[in-house]
C-alpha positions as CSV (number, residue, x, y, z in Angstrom):
1,L,81.1,-117.0,7.4
2,L,79.2,-116.7,4.1
3,A,76.3,-114.3,4.3
4,F,73.0,-115.4,2.7
5,A,72.2,-111.8,1.5
6,D,73.8,-108.3,1.3
7,T,70.7,-106.1,1.6
8,R,69.1,-105.6,5.0
9,E,65.6,-106.7,3.8
10,L,66.9,-110.0,2.5
11,Q,68.9,-110.6,5.7
12,L,65.8,-110.1,7.8
13,L,63.9,-112.4,5.4
14,H,66.6,-115.1,5.8
15,F,66.3,-114.6,9.6
16,A,62.5,-115.1,9.5
17,L,62.7,-118.2,7.3
18,F,65.4,-119.8,9.4
19,L,63.5,-118.9,12.6
20,G,60.3,-120.6,11.2
21,I,62.3,-123.7,10.2
22,Y,64.1,-123.9,13.5
23,L,60.9,-123.5,15.6
24,A,59.3,-126.3,13.4
25,A,62.3,-128.6,14.1
26,L,62.2,-127.8,17.8
27,L,58.5,-128.4,18.0
28,G,58.5,-131.7,16.0
29,N,61.5,-133.3,17.6
30,G,60.5,-132.0,21.1
31,L,57.0,-133.5,20.7
32,I,58.4,-136.9,19.7
33,I,60.9,-136.9,22.6
34,T,58.1,-136.1,25.0
35,A,55.6,-138.6,23.6
36,V,58.1,-141.5,23.7
37,A,59.3,-140.6,27.2
38,C,55.8,-140.2,28.6
39,D,53.8,-143.0,26.9
40,H,54.6,-146.4,28.3
41,R,53.3,-148.1,25.2
42,L,56.1,-146.5,23.3
43,H,58.8,-148.0,25.5
44,T,60.0,-150.4,22.8
45,P,63.4,-150.6,20.9
46,M,62.0,-148.9,17.8
47,Y,60.8,-145.8,19.7
48,F,63.9,-145.8,22.0
49,F,66.0,-145.4,18.8
50,L,63.6,-142.8,17.5
51,L,64.0,-140.7,20.7
52,N,67.7,-140.8,20.2
53,L,67.3,-139.8,16.5
54,S,65.2,-136.8,17.6
55,L,67.8,-135.8,20.2
56,I,70.5,-135.9,17.4
57,D,68.3,-133.9,15.0
58,L,67.7,-131.2,17.7
59,G,71.5,-131.0,18.3
60,S,72.5,-130.8,14.7
61,I,70.1,-128.1,13.7
62,S,70.9,-126.1,16.9
63,T,74.6,-126.2,16.0
64,T,74.3,-124.4,12.6
65,V,71.0,-122.5,12.3
66,P,71.0,-120.1,15.4
67,K,74.5,-118.7,14.6
68,S,73.4,-118.0,11.0
69,M,70.2,-116.4,12.2
70,A,72.2,-114.2,14.7
71,N,74.6,-113.1,11.9
72,S,71.7,-112.1,9.7
73,L,69.9,-110.3,12.5
74,W,73.0,-108.3,13.6
75,D,74.4,-107.9,10.1
76,T,77.7,-109.6,10.8
77,R,79.7,-112.5,9.4
78,A,82.0,-113.2,12.3
79,I,82.6,-116.4,14.2
80,S,85.4,-117.0,16.7
81,Y,88.1,-119.5,16.1
82,S,86.9,-121.6,19.1
83,G,83.3,-121.3,17.9
84,C,84.3,-122.5,14.5
85,A,86.1,-125.5,16.0
86,A,83.0,-126.3,18.2
87,Q,80.8,-126.2,15.1
88,V,83.0,-128.6,13.2
89,F,83.2,-131.0,16.2
90,L,79.4,-130.9,16.8
91,V,78.4,-131.2,13.1
92,V,80.7,-134.2,12.5
93,F,79.7,-135.8,15.9
94,L,76.0,-135.5,15.3
95,F,76.0,-136.4,11.6
96,S,78.2,-139.5,12.2
97,A,76.0,-140.5,15.2
98,E,72.9,-140.1,13.1
99,Y,74.3,-142.3,10.3
100,S,75.3,-145.0,12.9
101,L,71.9,-144.8,14.6
102,L,70.1,-145.2,11.2
103,T,72.1,-148.4,10.7
104,V,71.1,-149.7,14.1
105,M,67.5,-148.9,13.4
106,A,67.7,-150.9,10.1
107,Y,69.0,-153.8,12.2
108,D,66.1,-153.4,14.6
109,R,63.6,-153.6,11.7
110,Y,65.4,-156.6,10.2
111,V,65.3,-158.6,13.5
112,A,61.6,-157.6,14.1
113,I,60.4,-158.8,10.6
114,C,62.9,-161.5,9.6
115,R,63.6,-163.1,13.0
116,P,60.5,-162.2,15.2
117,L,61.0,-165.2,17.5
118,H,64.4,-164.0,18.5
119,Y,63.4,-160.3,18.8
120,E,63.1,-160.2,22.7
121,T,66.5,-161.9,23.0
122,L,68.5,-159.9,20.4
123,M,66.8,-156.5,21.2
124,G,66.6,-156.6,25.0
125,N,67.0,-153.4,27.0
126,R,70.7,-153.8,27.6
127,A,71.4,-154.6,23.9
128,C,69.5,-151.5,22.8
129,V,71.3,-149.2,25.2
130,K,74.7,-150.7,24.1
131,M,73.8,-150.1,20.4
132,A,72.7,-146.6,21.0
133,A,75.8,-145.9,23.1
134,A,78.0,-147.3,20.3
135,A,76.3,-145.0,17.8
136,W,76.9,-141.9,20.0
137,A,80.5,-143.1,20.8
138,S,81.4,-143.7,17.2
139,G,80.2,-140.2,16.3
140,F,82.2,-138.7,19.2
141,L,85.4,-140.5,18.2
142,N,85.0,-139.6,14.5
143,A,84.5,-135.9,15.4
144,L,87.4,-135.8,17.8
145,L,89.8,-137.2,15.1
146,H,88.5,-134.9,12.3
147,T,88.4,-131.7,14.5
148,A,91.9,-132.3,16.1
149,N,93.4,-133.0,12.7
150,T,91.6,-130.1,10.8
151,F,92.7,-127.5,13.3
152,S,96.3,-128.7,13.5
153,I,96.7,-127.8,9.8
154,P,98.2,-124.3,9.2
155,L,95.6,-122.0,7.6
156,C,97.3,-119.4,5.4
157,Q,94.7,-118.6,2.7
158,G,92.7,-116.0,4.7
159,N,89.9,-116.4,7.2
160,T,86.8,-116.5,4.9
161,V,84.7,-119.7,5.1
162,D,82.5,-120.1,2.0
163,Q,79.6,-121.6,3.9
164,F,77.0,-120.5,6.5
165,F,78.7,-122.6,9.2
166,C,82.2,-124.0,9.6
167,E,82.5,-127.1,7.4
168,I,85.7,-129.2,7.0
169,P,86.0,-129.0,3.1
170,Q,85.7,-125.2,3.2
171,I,88.3,-125.0,6.0
172,L,90.7,-127.2,4.0
173,K,90.5,-124.7,1.2
174,L,92.2,-122.2,3.5
175,S,95.1,-124.6,4.3
176,C,98.6,-124.3,3.1
177,S,99.7,-126.6,0.2
178,D,100.2,-130.4,0.9
179,S,99.4,-129.9,4.6
180,Y,95.9,-131.4,4.4
181,F,96.6,-134.9,3.1
182,T,96.2,-136.5,6.6
183,E,92.7,-135.0,6.8
184,V,91.8,-136.2,3.3
185,G,93.0,-139.7,4.4
186,L,90.7,-139.6,7.4
187,I,87.8,-138.5,5.2
188,V,88.4,-141.4,2.9
189,L,88.4,-143.8,5.9
190,S,85.2,-142.3,7.2
191,T,83.6,-142.6,3.8
192,S,84.6,-146.2,3.5
193,L,83.0,-147.0,6.9
194,A,79.9,-145.1,5.9
195,F,79.7,-147.1,2.6
196,G,79.9,-150.3,4.7
197,C,76.9,-149.1,6.8
198,F,75.1,-148.2,3.6
199,I,75.6,-151.7,2.1
200,F,74.4,-153.2,5.5
201,I,71.2,-151.2,5.4
202,V,70.5,-152.0,1.7
203,L,71.0,-155.8,2.3
204,S,68.8,-155.6,5.4
205,Y,66.0,-154.0,3.4
206,V,66.3,-156.5,0.6
207,Q,65.7,-159.3,3.1
208,I,63.0,-157.4,4.9
209,F,61.0,-156.8,1.7
210,T,61.5,-160.4,0.6
211,V,59.9,-161.6,3.9
212,V,57.1,-159.0,3.8
213,L,56.1,-159.7,0.3
214,R,55.7,-163.4,1.2
215,M,53.4,-162.7,4.1
216,P,49.9,-164.2,3.5
217,S,48.1,-161.5,5.6
218,Q,47.5,-158.1,4.0
219,Q,47.2,-156.6,7.5
220,G,50.6,-158.1,8.4
221,R,52.2,-156.6,5.3
222,H,50.6,-153.2,6.0
223,K,51.9,-153.2,9.6
224,A,55.4,-154.2,8.4
225,F,55.5,-151.5,5.7
226,S,54.2,-148.8,8.2
227,T,57.2,-149.4,10.5
228,C,59.8,-149.7,7.7
229,I,58.8,-147.0,5.2
230,P,59.4,-144.0,7.6
231,H,62.9,-145.3,8.4
232,L,63.7,-145.9,4.8
233,A,62.4,-142.4,3.9
234,V,64.5,-140.7,6.6
235,F,67.6,-142.7,5.6
236,S,67.1,-141.9,1.8
237,L,66.6,-138.2,2.6
238,F,69.8,-138.1,4.8
239,V,72.0,-140.1,2.3
240,S,70.7,-138.4,-0.9
241,T,71.3,-134.8,0.4
242,D,74.7,-135.8,1.8
243,M,75.8,-137.5,-1.5
244,F,74.6,-134.6,-3.6
245,A,76.5,-132.2,-1.4
246,Y,79.8,-134.0,-1.4
247,L,79.9,-136.1,-4.6
248,K,78.5,-133.6,-7.2
249,P,80.9,-132.9,-10.1
250,P,83.3,-129.9,-9.5
251,S,81.8,-128.3,-12.7
252,L,78.5,-127.9,-10.9
253,S,80.2,-126.3,-7.9
254,S,79.5,-122.6,-7.1
255,P,79.1,-120.7,-3.8
256,A,75.4,-120.1,-4.4
257,L,74.7,-123.8,-5.3
258,D,76.9,-125.1,-2.4
259,L,75.0,-122.9,0.0
260,V,71.6,-124.3,-1.2
261,V,72.8,-127.9,-1.1
262,T,74.2,-127.4,2.4
263,V,70.8,-126.1,3.6
264,L,69.3,-129.2,2.1
265,Y,71.4,-131.7,4.1
266,A,72.0,-129.7,7.3
267,V,68.6,-128.1,7.8
268,V,65.9,-130.0,5.9
269,P,66.3,-133.6,7.4
270,P,66.1,-132.6,11.1
271,T,62.9,-130.6,10.3
272,L,61.2,-133.3,8.2
273,N,62.2,-136.4,10.2
274,P,59.5,-136.0,12.9
275,L,56.8,-135.4,10.2
276,I,57.9,-138.5,8.2
277,Y,57.8,-140.7,11.3
278,S,54.5,-139.5,12.5
279,M,52.6,-139.7,9.2
280,R,52.0,-143.4,9.0
281,N,52.4,-144.4,12.6
282,K,49.1,-144.8,14.5
283,E,50.7,-145.4,17.9
284,L,52.9,-142.3,17.6
285,K,49.9,-140.2,16.4
286,D,47.9,-141.3,19.4
287,A,50.7,-140.5,21.8
288,L,51.2,-137.1,20.2
289,R,47.5,-136.3,20.6
290,K,47.8,-137.0,24.3
291,V,50.8,-134.7,24.6
């Protein structure tokens, strides 16, 4: 794997920085999971999906950061072949599941604000469990396809992955010529589905803001915005960092910049999401104080 630094002092600094970020992510997401699980007032669809989001964030940051920390601490770059395959599977699984879950959360906000009289019917307990299960299952299936296909490709360009964790685009650079077209096809298919979800979320928010701005009550508008803005902020952070990582022009690409950008999309969102959700949410703040 790509090392963050060559000198021992900088390696230890990298370890300390990643340790601080990792502990902050564990604390923030752990508190939200505990608060939602323990406070009966938070047993609603919105907080049920938030609990799932925190579980995914915990999993995604735990897949990449601890291994990088261990490599810096012990001054090594090695990762086993099976460990690399596990990282690829878990990264694709959790990122796909998070994107699907953010789409489901947008639908929840749409129903709550645009169709409030139908909310209990459309967002009942069984419906919420099915939607959350579908988000996890879609991520699992996507990860299974990508991992099986990526590691069936012959790798003949060495064993150095230019990233601090095993990432499919970097592994494809090690493949033999013309043997990776199936994986590229799968990536195009996944990107098309992700774009469909993106359009769905954008259209949902167009309708949400149309309804909110017509509300006569300022208090009603404030309450609607306080439940929508955190989700929109989390979604924007997730999508913008991913798009910059994968859609930036090749002329901008360099190992150092790729490393920084990957940290932005793999490490920053799981750490900031709990903070974003708890900033404007009075119910969640009260529950966190109790915890």
